[in-house]
N, C-alpha and C positions, 0 to 999 in steps of 0.2 A: 650513693648510686641514684641516678635519676629515676623517679617513680614512673612506672609504665603508664599510669593514667595521665601523666603530663606530656606525653609524647605528642609532638605536632603531627607526625605520621608514624603509624605503628605497623600496618600490614604491608609486607614486602613480598613481591613475586620475583623470583630469580629464575631466569631461563638458562638451563644447562646444569647437568649433574656430573661433571667430570671432576675437575680440581678446584677451580676458582669459585664455582657456585656453592658446593658443600662447605668449603673453607669459609666463605662469607656467611653462610647460614649458621655455621657453628658459633661465630662471634655474635651475630645478630640475635640468635636464640638465647645466648648467655646474657645479653644485655636487656632482654625483655621484649623484643619485637616478635611479631607473629609472622612466621616465614613459610612460604610455599615455594617448592622448586618444581618446575615443569621440565621434563626431559623427553625428547622425541623418540629415543631408543625404548624398546619394550621393557628393558630391565637395565640394571647397572652394567656398564660396559667394562668388563674385566680386561685382560690382555693388554696389548700395547707395548711400546718400546721402553728402554731404560730412560729414566729422567734423573737429573741431578738436583739436589737440594743444597743450597749453599748460603753461607753468610747469614744475612738477616732472616732469610727464610727458615733456617734451622732454629733461630731464636723464636720465630713464630710457632714452629712445631713444639718447641719446649714449653712455651707459654700455654699452648693448647693442652699440655699434659699427654702428648702422643709420642714422646721421644722413644719410649721403650718399644711401642708397637712398630715405629719406623725402623729402629735398629734390628728388630727381629725380621723385618721384610728386606733388609739390605741385600743388594746383589752380591756383596762381598767378593767382587771379582779378584782373581788371583793374578791376572795379566793377560797377555795376548801376543800375537805376532802378525807382522805383515808377511804375506807369502806370495811366491810367484805362481805362474800358471800350473806348475807341477806340485804345488803345495810346499815347496822348499822355503823355509823361513828366510826372509830378507833382513828383518830386524825383530828382535824379541824384546817385549816391553813389560816391565813390572806393573803392579797396580797403580803406582804413583804416576807413571806416564800415560797409562790407559785412561785413568780417571781424571787426571789434572785437577784434583780437589785438594783443598786445604785441610789440615787436621780438624776433625769435628764435623766436616761436611759428609754427605752420604749420597747414595744412589739406590733407587728402587725401580721396580717396574711400575709404569703409570697405573695399570690396573690395580696393583696392590695398594698404592697410595689412595686411589679412588675408593677402594673397599674400606680402608682405615677411616677415611673421612665420612663415608656413608654410615658406618657402624657408630661413629661418634655423634651423629646428628639424627639418626632415624627415629629416635624416641620423642624428639621435641620439634621436629620439622615435618611438614606435610610434603611427601614426595608424590608427584603425579607422573608416572611413566607412560610412554606410548602416546604422547600428545605434544602439540607445539602451538606457538602463538601465530595467529594468522593476521591479527590487526591490533593496533594500539591507538586509542583515542584519549588524549589528555583533556581533562576538565579542571576546573578551578579547585575541585575538592577530591581529585583522584584520577586514576587511569582506568579506563574501561578496556578490558582485555578480552579479545575474542580468540577462541581456540579451535583447532581443527576438529576435535571430537567433543569436548566438554562445552557446557553452556557458558556464556560470557560471565565474567566476574569483575568486581571493582577492587582495586588495590590502591593504597596510598602512594607506593613507589614501585617502580619496576627496574630490575637490574639485569642487563645482558651479560651473562657469563657463558655464552654459547660459542666460544671459539673464534678462530680466524675468519670463518665464513658466517659470522653472527647474523641471525635473522633479526634480532632487535636492532642491531646497528643499521641494517639495510632499511628497516621500516622507519626508523627515526632520524638517522643521519644521512642516508643516501646509499647509492650502490657501492659495492665493494671496490670497484675499479678506481674510485676517487681516493681510496686510502691505502691500497695495496702497492707495495714496492717489491718487484720481483728480482731475485738474485740471478735468474736465468737457469736455475737447477730445479730438478724434481726428485722426489724421494718416494720409495716404496718400502713397506715393512710387512713381513709375513711371519706367521708361526709355522715351524716345520718340526718333524721328528728329530731328535738329537742323534742322528745316525753316525756322527763322528765321535760320539761319546765325550763331548766337551764338558769339562767340569769347572765352572766359573772362569771360563776362558773365551777369548775373542780372537777370531781370525779375520784378517782384512786382506783382500786381493785388489790392489789398485792397478788400473791401466790409465793411459792418458784420457782425462775427462770423465772417468767413471770409477766407481768403487762398488765392490760386492763384499759384504761383511756377513759373518755368521758368529753368533755367540750364544752361550747358555749360562743361566744363573743357577740351574740345577741340572742333574743328569737326565731328567725326565723329558725336557722339551728344549727347543732352541728357537732363536729368532734369526731371520735373514733380512738384510737391508740392501737395497739397490739405490745408488745415487748417480745421477746422470744429467746431462744438459737437457733442459725442457724444450720441446718443439714449440714453434710459434703458436700452435693451437693445441691445447691439451684436451683430452676427452672430457665429456661432461662429467660432473662430480658423481652422478649416480650411475654412470655406465661402467660398472666394474669389468665386464668382459673386454671392453675397449681399452681400459687402463692396463689390464693384464696383457693384452696383445702388444701394447706399446712397450712395456717392460721386456717382454719376451723378444720382440724384434730388436730392441736396442742392445740387448745382451746376447743375441743369438750366436755371436762368434766368441763369447767369453770362455776363458780357460778356467782352471781350478774346478770348483764344485758348482760352477754357474749353471750348467745344463741340468744337474740334479735338482738344484733349488728351483729352477724354472718349471720343471716337471711337477714339483710339489706345490707350486704357487696356487693353482685352482682349488686345492684342498684346504687352504689356510682358513681357519675359522674367524680370523680377525684381520683380513686384508686391509692395509692402509695405503693410500696413494694421495699425494698432493704436490702442489708446486712448493718450492722453498721460497717463501715470501714473508715480508714484514707488513705490519699494519701501523700507520701513522695517522693520528687525528690531532687537530689543534685543541679540541675540547672533548672530554669524555662524558659530558652530560648535556641534556637538553630538557629543561623543565623538570618533570618528575621521573625522568629516565636517566640512568647512568650505565656505564660499561666498566667491566673489570676483567683482568686477565687478557688472554689472546684477543678477545673482542675489541679491546681498547688499544693494546700495545704489544701485539704478537712479535716476538724477536726472530721468528722463523723456527721451523721444526728441528733444524740442525744446529741451533745456537747453543744448546745446553743451558739456556737461561729461563725459558718460558715458565716452567713449573715454579721456580723460586719467585718470579715476578708475580705469578698468580697468587701465591700464598701471601706475599707481602702486601699486594694490592688489596686482597680481601681483608686482611687485618686492619689496614689503615682506613679503608672505606667504612667498615663496620665501626671502628673506633670513632671516626669523625661523626658518623650518624648518631652514635650514642652521646658524644659530647655536645651535639647540637640538638639533643632531644628529638631527633628525627627530622629536623628542619632541612630543607633542601640546600641551605647554604653550606651544608657539609660537603656537597659535591665539589664546590670550588676549593675548599680546604684540603680535601682528598687529593686533588690534582696538584695543588701547591706543594704539599708534603712529598708527593711521589715524583714530581717532574724530573728532578736531577737524577734520581735513582733510575728512572725509566730511560732517560737520555743516555746515561752511561751504559746501560745494558743493551739498548738497541744498537748502539755503536759497536759494542763488543760482539753482539750477535751477528751483525752484518759481516764483520771481519771473520768470525768463526765459520759462518756458512760459505762465504765466498772463497776462503783459502783452504777449505777441507780437501778439495779435489784438485790435484795437479793437472794443469791444462795440456801439457806436452810431454814428450819423452824426456827431454832435458830437465824440466821441472820435477818430473817424477823421480828421476835418478837423484836429484839434489835433495828432495824431500826424504827419500829412503836413506840416503847417506847421513843426513842430519839426525834422523831418528836412531840410526845405528850408533852414531857417535855419541849422542846424548845419553844413550843407555849404557855406554861403556866407559866414558871418560872418567877419570878420577875426580874431576870437579863436577860430576853429574848433579850433585845437590844444588850447586850454584846455578847451573844451566836450567835445571827444573824450576828453581825459584823464579828465575827471570820470565819463564813461560806462565807460571801460575799467578804471579803478582798482579797483572792486569785483571785477571778473572776475579781474584779475591777483592781487589779494589772496587770493582763494579758490584760484587755481591754484597758488599758492606757499605754501599754509598747512600745510606739512609740511617737516620736515628729513629728508632721505634719508640713512640710515646707509650707511657703506661696509662692506658685509658681506664 
């Protein structure tokens, strides 16, 4: 193991305490770096939607020694159904079709994974909640970081793990508009009471151009998701009332449980709204600053790939920094090792996000027919394999070094 005193750069500030940040901190702390995480939220953000962990990301979780905790938090979904405006099932799907995961992969709530990573790092990593970076000044011997609340501090390296709307990326690389690629869709997720008494079950009500979903991983609570074409001008990111009005107006004529879910929306403790977009950068580092996870290569919130990419990216970035004894040349090696994996997953993420919603009545009928047939045909296994294979290929499109 490299001796900590021989590190070229030892102190690392990470912006963001969701998934990529704590995962990176886990490995950096293990390798002997001194790590601080700053998070603008006042506390750990629990809640959130279901996230998939696939392929190489499961290998990362296993190397972290967190596999048992992850399995305990599994959503363990039993299946689901596509329903019409009256709630009548159009196609009933088992867990294999609902999850589209390979054996050994898993699915958890984002907040549960965040808690697992936080608990695994809180003893060795400094967490600063309720604060954010306002300015970064790079010097020959470090980065001078200014905060909204705390006094300025110097760090050897700074890593942006602060999501698709990364503050670090904007300050160092430029405005988000230069890197965002929009699918033309928007998504909203809310927590609601489980008044339908769903038990590890998901219901999907599709209409042309739109989807309303409701699912529960326990009998105690449920999530609802709205997916729809994004208007030319979305409400400001901080304007939650305007975002909620847009969702309510868009789905005002919706059938099934839509009206009930819209009535519950203002009471949701973890309202989420965003455009369905990707982030593409030619380079993920500049000087002493680098990006990881959605800040560098967001595949879109509907891709099913983002959490895995964050876990793998954190592992490789930390490993390359360790191998380089903290030297910044690790940033180039990190991108070289990750590029093929990221390209594969960005391409798959775009396909997943843009094909999830059927655009017209004919396309919707065909989509429903195909789901019904795939779930019933005697060669269901072969059909399912053809669907899962590209996902599995992208999830495993990297060899993880043993750092």
